[in-house]
C-alpha positions as CSV (number, residue, x, y, z in Angstrom):
1,M,121.0,130.9,59.6
2,K,122.7,127.5,59.4
3,A,123.5,127.8,63.1
4,K,119.8,127.9,63.7
5,L,119.4,124.6,62.0
6,I,121.9,123.1,64.4
7,K,119.9,124.4,67.4
8,I,117.0,122.4,66.2
9,K,118.9,119.3,67.2
10,L,120.4,120.6,70.4
11,V,117.8,122.6,72.4
12,F,115.9,120.3,74.8
13,G,116.5,116.9,73.1
14,G,112.9,115.6,73.1
15,I,110.5,116.7,70.5
16,F,107.0,115.8,69.4
17,V,104.7,115.5,66.4
18,S,101.8,117.2,64.8
19,T,98.6,116.6,62.9
20,C,95.8,118.2,61.1
21,L,95.5,121.7,60.1
22,L,95.5,123.8,63.2
23,S,96.1,127.5,63.7
24,H,97.7,128.8,66.9
25,F,97.3,132.4,67.9
26,S,100.6,133.4,69.5
27,Y,103.0,136.3,69.6
28,G,100.2,138.5,68.2
29,Q,100.0,136.6,64.9
30,T,98.4,133.5,63.5
31,L,100.9,130.9,62.5
32,P,100.2,128.7,59.5
33,P,98.9,125.2,60.4
34,F,101.3,122.3,60.4
35,K,100.9,119.9,57.5
36,S,102.3,116.5,56.7
37,S,101.6,114.6,53.5
38,D,103.1,111.2,54.5
39,T,102.0,110.8,58.2
40,N,98.7,110.7,60.0
41,Y,98.5,112.7,63.2
42,Q,95.8,113.4,65.7
43,A,95.6,116.6,67.7
44,I,95.5,116.0,71.5
45,P,95.5,118.5,74.4
46,L,98.1,117.9,77.2
47,S,95.4,117.1,79.7
48,A,93.9,114.4,77.5
49,Y,97.3,112.9,76.8
50,L,98.1,112.7,80.5
51,S,94.8,111.0,81.2
52,E,95.5,108.5,78.5
53,L,99.0,108.0,79.9
54,N,97.6,107.1,83.4
55,E,95.2,104.7,81.8
56,K,97.4,102.9,79.3
57,N,101.1,103.0,80.5
58,A,102.3,99.5,81.2
59,S,104.5,100.4,84.2
60,L,101.6,102.1,85.9
61,K,99.3,99.2,85.2
62,V,101.8,96.8,87.0
63,K,102.1,99.2,89.9
64,K,98.3,99.4,90.3
65,L,98.0,95.6,90.1
66,N,100.6,95.2,92.9
67,T,98.8,97.7,95.0
68,D,95.5,95.9,94.5
69,S,97.1,92.6,95.5
70,A,98.6,94.2,98.7
71,L,95.2,95.7,99.6
72,S,93.6,92.3,99.2
73,T,96.2,90.7,101.4
74,A,95.8,93.4,104.0
75,K,92.0,92.6,104.3
76,Q,92.8,89.0,105.1
77,A,95.8,89.6,107.3
78,G,93.7,90.2,110.4
79,M,92.1,86.7,110.2
80,P,93.0,84.4,113.1
81,N,95.7,81.9,112.3
82,L,94.1,78.9,113.9
83,S,96.0,76.1,112.0
84,P,93.5,73.4,113.1
85,I,94.8,69.8,113.4
86,L,92.4,66.8,113.3
87,T,93.5,63.5,114.8
88,Y,92.2,59.9,114.5
89,A,93.8,57.0,116.4
90,R,92.8,53.3,116.1
91,G,93.9,50.8,118.7
92,S,95.7,49.9,120.7
93,I,96.9,47.0,118.6
94,Y,99.1,44.2,120.0
95,T,101.0,41.7,117.8
96,Q,100.9,39.2,120.6
97,A,98.5,38.8,123.5
98,P,100.3,39.3,126.9
99,Y,98.6,36.2,128.4
100,T,96.0,33.5,127.6
101,D,92.5,34.7,127.1
102,Y,93.6,38.4,127.0
103,T,91.1,40.5,124.9
104,N,92.2,43.8,123.2
105,P,89.3,46.1,122.5
106,S,89.5,48.1,119.3
107,S,89.1,51.7,120.6
108,N,88.7,54.8,118.4
109,T,90.1,58.2,119.4
110,F,89.1,61.5,117.7
111,G,91.0,64.7,118.5
112,A,91.2,68.3,117.4
113,T,93.9,70.9,118.2
114,V,93.9,74.6,117.2
115,T,96.6,77.3,117.6
116,V,96.0,80.3,119.9
117,E,98.5,82.9,118.7
118,G,100.7,84.6,121.1
119,W,99.8,88.1,122.4
120,G,100.0,90.8,119.7
121,K,100.9,88.6,116.7
122,R,97.6,89.0,114.9
123,S,97.4,92.8,115.3
124,A,101.1,93.2,114.3
125,R,100.6,91.1,111.2
126,E,97.5,93.1,110.2
127,A,99.2,96.5,110.8
128,Y,102.2,95.4,108.7
129,A,100.1,94.2,105.8
130,Q,98.3,97.5,105.8
131,A,101.6,99.4,106.0
132,E,102.9,97.5,103.0
133,A,99.7,98.3,101.0
134,N,100.2,102.0,101.8
135,R,103.9,101.8,100.8
136,L,103.0,100.2,97.4
137,L,100.3,102.8,96.9
138,A,102.8,105.6,97.6
139,E,105.2,104.0,95.1
140,T,102.5,104.0,92.5
141,V,101.9,107.7,93.1
142,V,105.6,108.4,92.8
143,E,105.8,106.5,89.5
144,T,102.7,108.3,88.2
145,R,104.1,111.7,88.9
146,T,107.5,110.8,87.5
147,L,106.0,109.6,84.2
148,E,103.7,112.6,84.1
149,T,106.7,115.0,84.4
150,Q,108.6,113.1,81.7
151,A,105.5,113.2,79.4
152,I,104.9,116.9,80.0
153,F,108.5,117.7,79.0
154,N,108.3,115.5,75.9
155,Y,105.0,117.2,75.0
156,I,106.6,120.6,75.4
157,D,109.6,119.7,73.3
158,A,107.2,118.4,70.6
159,L,105.2,121.5,70.8
160,R,108.3,123.6,70.4
161,T,109.3,121.7,67.3
162,K,105.9,122.2,65.8
163,L,105.9,125.9,66.5
164,L,109.3,126.2,64.9
165,W,108.0,124.4,61.8
166,Q,105.1,126.9,61.7
167,S,107.5,129.8,62.2
168,Y,109.5,128.7,59.1
169,Q,106.2,128.3,57.1
170,F,105.2,131.8,58.1
171,A,108.6,133.1,56.8
172,L,108.2,131.1,53.6
173,D,104.8,132.6,53.0
174,K,106.2,136.1,53.6
175,L,109.1,135.4,51.1
176,G,106.5,135.0,48.4
177,T,105.7,138.7,48.8
178,I,109.3,140.0,48.6
179,K,111.1,140.7,45.4
180,S,114.8,139.9,45.8
181,S,117.6,137.9,44.1
182,D,118.3,136.1,47.4
183,I,114.8,134.7,47.7
184,T,115.6,131.3,46.1
185,A,118.5,130.5,48.3
186,Q,116.7,131.7,51.4
187,K,113.6,129.7,50.5
188,A,115.7,126.5,50.1
189,E,117.3,127.0,53.5
190,F,114.0,127.5,55.2
191,Q,112.6,124.4,53.5
192,A,115.6,122.3,54.6
193,A,115.0,123.5,58.2
194,Q,111.4,122.4,57.9
195,K,112.3,119.0,56.7
196,V,114.6,118.4,59.7
197,L,111.8,119.6,62.0
198,A,109.2,117.4,60.4
199,N,111.5,114.4,60.8
200,D,112.1,115.3,64.5
201,L,108.4,115.6,65.0
202,K,107.7,112.1,63.7
203,Y,110.6,110.7,65.7
204,Y,109.6,112.1,69.1
205,S,105.9,111.5,68.4
206,Y,106.7,107.8,68.3
207,G,108.4,108.3,71.7
208,L,105.2,109.8,73.1
209,L,103.2,107.1,71.7
210,G,105.5,104.6,73.3
211,L,104.7,105.9,76.7
212,L,101.1,104.9,76.1
213,G,102.2,101.4,75.1
214,A,100.1,101.6,71.9
215,Q,101.7,101.6,68.5
216,D,98.6,101.1,66.4
217,Q,97.1,104.6,66.6
218,Q,97.7,107.9,64.9
219,L,100.7,109.9,66.1
220,P,99.8,112.6,68.6
221,L,99.9,116.3,67.8
222,P,100.6,118.8,70.6
223,L,98.5,121.9,71.0
224,G,99.3,125.3,72.5
225,T,101.5,128.3,72.3
226,L,103.8,127.9,75.3
227,N,102.9,131.4,76.2
228,I,102.8,130.9,80.0
229,A,102.9,134.0,82.2
230,P,105.9,134.4,84.4
231,Q,105.4,133.9,88.1
232,K,107.1,135.0,91.3
233,F,107.8,132.7,94.2
234,K,109.3,132.7,97.7
235,V,111.8,129.9,98.2
236,E,110.8,129.4,101.9
237,E,107.1,128.8,100.9
238,L,108.1,126.4,98.1
239,V,110.3,124.4,100.5
240,E,107.5,124.2,103.1
241,Q,105.0,123.2,100.5
242,A,107.3,120.5,99.3
243,Q,107.9,119.1,102.7
244,N,104.2,118.5,103.1
245,N,103.1,117.5,99.6
246,R,106.1,116.1,97.7
247,V,105.3,112.5,96.7
248,E,108.8,111.3,97.5
249,I,108.3,112.5,101.1
250,I,105.0,110.7,101.3
251,S,106.7,107.6,99.9
252,N,109.6,107.7,102.3
253,K,107.2,108.1,105.3
254,A,105.4,105.0,104.0
255,F,108.7,103.1,104.0
256,V,109.3,104.2,107.6
257,E,105.9,103.1,108.7
258,S,106.3,99.7,106.9
259,A,109.7,99.2,108.6
260,N,108.2,100.0,112.0
261,A,105.3,97.6,111.4
262,N,107.7,94.9,110.4
263,L,109.7,95.4,113.6
264,E,106.5,94.9,115.6
265,V,105.8,91.7,113.7
266,V,109.3,90.4,114.5
267,R,109.0,91.3,118.2
268,A,105.5,89.7,118.4
269,S,106.8,86.5,116.8
270,K,108.7,85.9,120.1
271,N,105.4,85.6,122.0
272,T,104.5,82.0,122.8
273,D,101.6,80.2,121.0
274,F,99.3,77.8,122.8
275,L,97.9,74.7,121.2
276,P,94.8,73.5,123.2
277,G,93.3,70.2,122.1
278,I,90.4,67.9,123.0
279,Y,90.3,64.1,122.5
280,Y,87.3,61.8,122.6
281,T,87.9,58.0,122.9
282,E,85.3,55.2,122.4
283,T,86.0,51.6,123.4
284,P,83.4,49.0,122.3
285,P,82.1,46.3,124.7
286,Y,84.2,43.3,125.2
287,T,84.6,40.1,127.3
288,S,87.8,39.2,129.0
289,S,88.4,36.0,131.1
290,G,84.6,35.4,131.1
291,V,83.9,38.8,132.4
292,G,81.9,41.2,130.2
293,Y,82.7,44.9,130.0
294,G,80.4,47.6,128.7
295,A,81.3,50.3,126.2
296,Q,83.8,52.8,127.5
297,K,83.9,56.5,126.6
298,S,86.4,59.1,127.7
299,L,87.2,62.8,127.1
300,S,90.7,64.3,127.4
301,F,92.1,67.8,127.2
302,L,95.6,68.6,126.0
303,L,97.6,71.8,126.1
304,S,100.8,72.1,124.1
305,I,103.2,75.1,124.4
306,P,105.9,75.0,121.7
307,L,109.2,76.4,122.9
308,G,111.4,77.5,120.1
309,N,114.8,79.3,119.9
310,G,113.2,82.7,119.2
311,M,113.6,84.0,122.7
312,L,117.3,83.2,122.6
313,N,118.1,84.6,119.2
314,N,117.4,88.3,118.7
315,S,119.3,88.8,115.4
316,D,116.0,89.3,113.5
317,V,115.0,92.1,115.9
318,I,118.3,93.8,115.4
319,S,118.0,93.5,111.6
320,A,114.4,94.9,111.6
321,S,115.4,97.7,113.9
322,N,118.3,98.7,111.6
323,S,115.9,98.7,108.7
324,V,113.8,101.3,110.6
325,T,116.8,103.5,111.1
326,E,117.8,103.1,107.5
327,Q,114.4,104.4,106.3
328,E,114.5,107.3,108.8
329,V,117.9,108.3,107.4
330,N,116.5,108.1,103.9
331,L,113.6,110.3,104.9
332,R,115.9,113.0,106.4
333,A,118.1,112.8,103.3
334,A,115.0,113.3,101.0
335,K,114.0,116.4,103.0
336,S,117.5,117.8,102.8
337,K,117.6,117.1,99.0
338,I,114.4,119.0,98.5
339,V,115.9,122.2,99.9
340,T,118.8,121.9,97.5
341,E,116.7,121.0,94.5
342,I,114.2,123.9,95.0
343,N,117.0,126.4,95.5
344,Q,118.8,125.3,92.4
345,T,115.7,125.2,90.3
346,Y,114.6,128.6,91.6
347,L,117.9,130.1,90.3
348,Q,117.3,128.4,87.0
349,Y,113.8,129.8,86.8
350,Q,115.0,133.3,87.5
351,S,117.3,133.1,84.5
352,A,114.6,131.6,82.4
353,R,112.2,134.4,83.3
354,E,114.8,137.0,82.5
355,R,115.5,135.3,79.2
356,L,111.8,135.3,78.4
357,E,111.5,139.0,79.2
358,T,114.4,139.8,76.9
359,A,113.2,137.6,74.1
360,T,109.6,139.1,74.3
361,S,111.0,142.7,74.2
362,A,113.2,141.9,71.2
363,Y,110.2,140.2,69.5
364,N,107.9,143.2,70.0
365,Q,110.5,145.4,68.3
366,A,111.3,143.0,65.5
367,K,107.8,142.3,64.5
368,L,107.5,145.9,63.2
369,L,110.3,145.0,60.7
370,Q,108.8,141.9,59.3
371,N,107.2,143.7,56.4
372,S,110.3,145.9,55.6
373,G,112.0,143.6,53.1
374,L,114.2,140.5,53.2
375,Q,116.5,141.6,56.0
376,G,113.6,142.7,58.2
377,L,111.9,139.3,57.7
378,L,115.1,137.4,58.5
379,K,115.6,139.5,61.6
380,F,112.1,138.8,62.7
381,R,112.3,135.1,62.1
382,D,115.5,134.8,64.1
383,V,113.9,136.7,67.0
384,E,110.8,134.6,66.8
385,Y,113.0,131.5,67.0
386,E,114.6,132.8,70.2
387,L,111.2,133.6,71.6
388,I,110.0,130.1,71.1
389,D,113.1,128.7,72.7
390,A,112.8,131.1,75.6
391,R,109.2,130.2,76.1
392,T,110.1,126.5,76.0
393,V,112.9,126.9,78.7
394,H,110.6,129.1,80.8
395,A,107.7,126.6,80.6
396,K,109.8,123.6,81.5
397,T,111.6,125.3,84.4
398,L,108.4,126.7,85.8
399,I,106.7,123.3,85.7
400,L,109.7,121.6,87.2
401,L,109.8,124.1,90.1
402,Q,106.1,123.7,90.7
403,R,106.3,119.9,90.7
404,L,109.4,119.9,93.0
405,S,107.4,121.9,95.5
406,G,104.5,119.4,95.4
407,N,102.2,121.2,92.9
408,F,101.1,118.6,90.4
409,E,98.3,120.5,88.6
410,N,98.4,120.1,84.8
411,P,100.0,123.1,83.2
412,N,98.1,125.3,80.7
413,L,100.2,125.7,77.6
414,Y,97.9,128.1,75.8
């Protein structure tokens, strides 16, 4: 029995907490409700917890803010980059008249110049901004799914711990109906196991609460029985589904599109800009050498074509092109990794399903002995312990296999 106490610490590291008085119908019997005299808990279904996670998790909030900023930038990226320049010139001004009676009129010149971007610059810039927004959105989805999977596994571990606590409580209640000299020692062992489980529940409950980023509310209590029906899969179908729906594939494709859009921006930057300008000059009336001159007005047009070194230096194009190749390599590697992950997890699921079938069969036989004295009760409790662990392994492996294949529906733990 003491070996069982050690398993409490070792099986599936993460464990959760419980609240209120709640009965769960599982294994064909009603387990006693979990009770805690020194800690306040609040029962919460998995779906409600995941909804709260998506709303409150700090990391997801930051990702969503970054995505919103990128979407806002993408809306403005298609605006023309005119870069207007306004010019005012006063003069000309001479410090010394070139000859006697020379008159210098004080003319005023007003000018305006704008930039006409080179061919393709504006459209390339707009496409790149939108591709970056899509990339950040894909990263947000990946982060969301990763946190959801972590939270689901933590929730399952917590639920397992609570169910084990209830299993020990059921055995303690049964001990009260048995007359034997070994009852006292057995009762103390069960109570010690419960104490460890209750402490683990509180510890892991704080961890679940930490994912929400809120430490000022009641500790959450997982609900369910972990009695999930076994399923059969075809590896080929799982792989095909994953190649189309896996969030990592969608994210890698977004990286490729962003790199391609950046390459187009770099190439378009080589195209020459034009800076047309118009100038208007006014010269007031003046008299020179006894001759009067009327006001003068003139209009000028200017076209500037800046010639940089971009056409001679293509290192930026090479770098951007290599970035595209890098992301394409990452995409192929991700697709290859999917095949390996699904095949490995499928093998694990087959073992988990077989273990569950064996544990269920043993439980159905042992439950007939639970009322046949102390040894029958101890046998039943050991078998029930194994059934809870088998259901835990089966649930986590099944959910992992589904999520690796791109199925992100919330699991039903009842």
